[in-house]
C-alpha positions in Angstrom: 22.5 15.4 -3.4 19.2 16.5 -4.8 17.5 13.8 -6.9 15.4 14.8 -9.8 12.3 12.9 -11.0 14.6 10.9 -13.3 17.2 10.2 -10.6 15.5 8.0 -8.1 17.3 6.1 -5.3 16.6 2.4 -5.2 17.8 -0.5 -3.0 17.6 -4.0 -4.4 17.7 -7.0 -2.1 17.9 -10.1 -4.4 20.4 -12.9 -5.0 19.3 -13.6 -8.6 22.4 -12.3 -10.3 20.9 -12.6 -13.8 17.8 -10.7 -12.9 19.8 -7.9 -11.1 22.2 -7.6 -14.0 19.5 -7.0 -16.6 17.6 -4.7 -14.4 20.7 -2.7 -13.5 21.3 -2.0 -17.2 17.9 -0.5 -17.5 18.3 1.5 -14.3 21.6 2.9 -15.4 20.1 4.0 -18.7 17.3 5.7 -16.8 19.7 7.6 -14.6 18.7 5.9 -11.4 20.9 5.5 -8.4 20.8 2.0 -7.0 22.5 -0.4 -4.6 22.1 -4.1 -5.0 23.0 -6.8 -2.4 22.0 -10.4 -1.6 21.3 -10.0 2.1 19.1 -7.7 4.2 20.0 -4.1 4.7 19.3 -2.9 8.3 16.3 -0.4 8.4 18.6 2.3 9.9 20.9 2.0 7.0 18.0 2.3 4.6 17.0 5.5 6.3 20.5 6.9 5.8 20.4 6.0 2.1 17.4 8.4 1.6 15.7 5.9 -0.8 12.6 6.4 -3.0 11.9 2.7 -3.2 13.0 -0.8 -2.2 12.8 -3.8 -4.6 12.8 -7.0 -2.4 12.8 -10.7 -3.1 11.9 -12.2 0.3 12.9 -15.7 -0.9 16.6 -14.7 -0.8 16.2 -14.1 3.0 14.7 -17.5 3.7 12.4 -17.7 6.7 13.3 -14.2 7.7 11.8 -12.6 4.5 8.4 -11.8 6.0 9.8 -10.4 9.2 12.2 -8.2 7.3 9.4 -6.9 5.1 7.3 -6.0 8.1 10.2 -4.3 10.0 11.2 -2.2 7.0 7.6 -1.1 6.4 7.1 -0.1 10.0 10.5 1.7 10.2 10.1 3.6 7.0 6.4 4.3 6.4 7.2 6.7 3.5 9.3 4.2 1.6 7.8 2.5 -1.5 8.3 -1.3 -1.3 7.9 -3.6 -4.3 8.2 -7.4 -3.9 9.5 -9.2 -7.0 9.7 -13.0 -6.5 8.9 -16.4 -8.0 6.3 -19.1 -7.3 4.0 -17.1 -5.0 0.5 -18.1 -4.0 -2.5 -15.7 -3.7 -2.3 -16.1 0.0 1.4 -15.1 0.0 0.8 -12.1 -2.2 -2.1 -10.9 0.0 0.0 -11.4 3.1 2.9 -9.3 1.6 0.6 -6.5 0.6 -1.0 -6.4 4.0 2.2 -6.3 6.0 3.6 -3.4 4.0 4.4 -4.1 0.3 3.0 -1.5 -2.1 3.1 -3.8 -5.1 4.0 -7.4 -6.1 5.6 -8.6 -9.3 6.0 -12.3 -10.2 9.1 -13.5 -12.0 9.8 -13.9 -14.8 9.1 -10.3 -15.7 10.1 -7.6 -18.1 12.5 -4.9 -16.8 10.3 -2.1 -18.3 7.4 -3.3 -16.1 9.6 -3.5 -13.0 10.9 0.1 -13.6 7.4 1.4 -14.4 6.0 -0.1 -11.2 8.8 1.3 -9.1 8.3 4.7 -10.6 4.5 4.5 -9.8 5.2 3.6 -6.2 7.8 6.3 -5.8 5.5 8.9 -7.4 2.7 8.0 -5.1 5.0 8.2 -2.0 6.1 11.7 -3.0 2.4 12.8 -3.3 1.5 11.2 0.0 4.4 12.8 1.9 2.9 15.6 4.0 4.7 18.8 5.1 6.4 18.5 8.5 4.2 21.2 10.0 0.9 19.8 8.6 -1.7 19.6 11.4 -4.2 16.8 12.0 -7.3 16.6 9.9 -10.3 16.3 12.2 -13.6 14.9 10.8 -16.3 13.7 13.2 -14.6 11.8 15.9 -11.6 11.0 13.7 -8.3 12.7 13.8 -6.1 11.9 10.8 -2.4 12.4 11.4 -0.6 12.2 8.0 2.8 12.4 9.6 2.1 9.1 11.4 0.0 7.4 8.7 -2.6 6.8 11.4 -6.0 7.9 12.6 -7.0 8.5 16.2 -10.3 8.5 18.1 -10.2 10.0 21.6 -6.5 9.9 21.5 -6.3 6.2 20.8 -5.0 4.8 17.5 -7.4 2.9 15.3 -4.4 0.8 14.1 -4.8 1.1 10.3 -2.4 -0.4 7.9 -0.5 2.1 5.7 -2.6 1.4 2.7 -5.9 1.5 4.7 -4.8 4.9 5.9 -4.0 6.1 2.3 -7.5 5.1 1.1 -9.1 6.9 4.1 -7.0 10.0 3.7 -7.8 10.2 -0.1 -11.5 9.9 0.6 -11.4 12.4 3.5 -9.5 15.0 1.5 -12.4 14.8 -1.0 -15.0 15.1 1.7 -18.5 15.2 0.2 -17.4 14.1 -3.3 -18.0 10.7 -4.9 -14.7 9.1 -5.9 -14.9 6.3 -8.5 -13.3 3.0 -7.7 -10.9 3.2 -10.6 -9.8 6.7 -9.5 -9.2 5.5 -6.0 -7.1 2.6 -7.2 -5.1 4.7 -9.6 -4.2 7.3 -7.0 -3.5 4.9 -4.1 -2.0 1.8 -5.9 -0.3 3.9 -8.5 -1.5 2.2 -11.7 -4.7 1.3 -13.6 -7.1 -1.1 -12.0 -7.5 -4.5 -13.7 -11.0 -5.5 -14.7 -12.7 -7.4 -11.9 -10.2 -6.2 -9.2 -12.0 -5.7 -5.9 -9.1 -4.3 -3.9 -10.8 -1.0 -3.3 -14.0 -2.7 -2.0 -12.0 -4.9 0.3 -10.0 -2.0 1.8 -13.1 0.2 2.2 -14.9 -2.7 4.0 -12.0 -3.0 6.4 -11.9 0.7 6.9 -15.6 0.8 7.8 -15.2 -2.0 10.2 -12.3 -0.4 12.0 -13.3 3.3 12.2 -17.0 2.6 13.0 -16.0 0.2 15.8 -13.8 3.0 17.3 -16.3 5.8 16.6 -19.7 4.3 17.1 -21.7 7.5 17.0 -20.8 8.4 13.4 -21.0 7.0 9.9 -18.2 8.0 7.6 -17.9 6.2 4.2 -21.0 5.9 2.0 -21.3 3.6 -1.0 -22.6 4.8 -4.4 -23.3 1.5 -6.1 -21.7 1.0 -9.5 -19.7 4.1 -9.0 -17.5 4.4 -5.9 -17.4 5.9 -2.4 -18.1 9.2 -0.7 -16.6 10.3 2.7 -19.1 12.3 4.7 -19.2 12.2 8.6 -22.8 11.9 9.6 -23.9 11.5 13.3 -26.0 8.4 14.0 -29.3 8.8 15.9 -28.9 7.9 19.6 -25.8 6.4 21.2 -24.4 2.9 21.8 -23.9 1.0 25.1 -20.8 -1.0 25.8 -22.3 -4.3 24.7 -24.2 -3.3 21.7 -23.3 -3.7 18.1 -22.4 -0.6 16.0 -25.3 1.0 14.2 -25.3 1.2 10.5 -26.3 4.6 9.0 -29.3 4.6 6.6 -28.3 4.8 3.0 -24.7 3.6 3.4 -25.5 0.3 1.6 -24.0 -3.1 2.0 -21.4 -5.0 0.0 -20.9 -8.6 -0.9 -17.2 -9.0 -0.7 -16.5 -12.7 0.0 -14.1 -13.3 -2.9 -10.4 -13.4 -2.0 -8.2 -10.3 -2.7 -5.5 -10.9 -5.2 -3.6 -7.6 -5.5 -0.6 -9.2 -7.1 -0.8 -8.9 -10.9 1.4 -11.4 -12.7 3.5 -10.0 -15.5 2.6 -11.0 -19.0 6.1 -10.7 -20.4 8.8 -13.3 -19.5 12.3 -12.1 -19.9 13.8 -11.8 -16.4 14.4 -14.3 -13.6 15.4 -17.9 -13.6 15.5 -19.1 -10.0 13.0 -21.8 -8.9 13.1 -21.8 -5.1 9.7 -21.2 -3.6 8.9 -18.3 -1.3 8.6 -19.5 2.3 5.0 -19.8 3.5 
């Protein structure tokens, strides 16, 4: 069956019956197709369901919640994953986002916000999905393979997370152009950036560290202070020996990014969710 923009496929893994019931009413009115259950769905079964998004409460899976989130993210790199749970710490939200979640919502929350965030994640996944026959994008020493959500240098993977790759791919496609932080956040995370959020800076810092360690003769991402970032491969003068530290290209600038990343935005409204068990650390 072909699914229109208003007929998205969603799987819900959550044992909070009240939350699921209220959300289901909203999904049905929006014309979504969904399947809800209280235990994990094997990744192979999720593939067969041809989903647009997964709404997951890791707490209902106990100590296996984190492992399940990681396995699903690795098995279905094109699937949008939204975590919706109670009593999470900043460290837990950061961990979830880093192992594969696209967004994090704290219960109690409003069904309209949940649906809006799921729509944003699914929309971004559709935009990011590349044609099967799309070839690699080669820039400097980097070879970006959109079909694998990965970048290679000399045939070796740089081991980027999915979101790190999305940030890099967005910058690389706009080669030579300065992209504002707010625009990067909107296009990668799928919704407007909150005031003071430094997620973009944190991910760019990690990207720089990884790709410049793998490709030491090039500088790629350049900072425009107060504005954003520009991707432009520029060869560095000279070459590096095996024991030397990577060179830093002149003009790329430095960043002070010691504050913790908190990419989980707590919901302001409070109408859904009543469970009190804590998410396993």
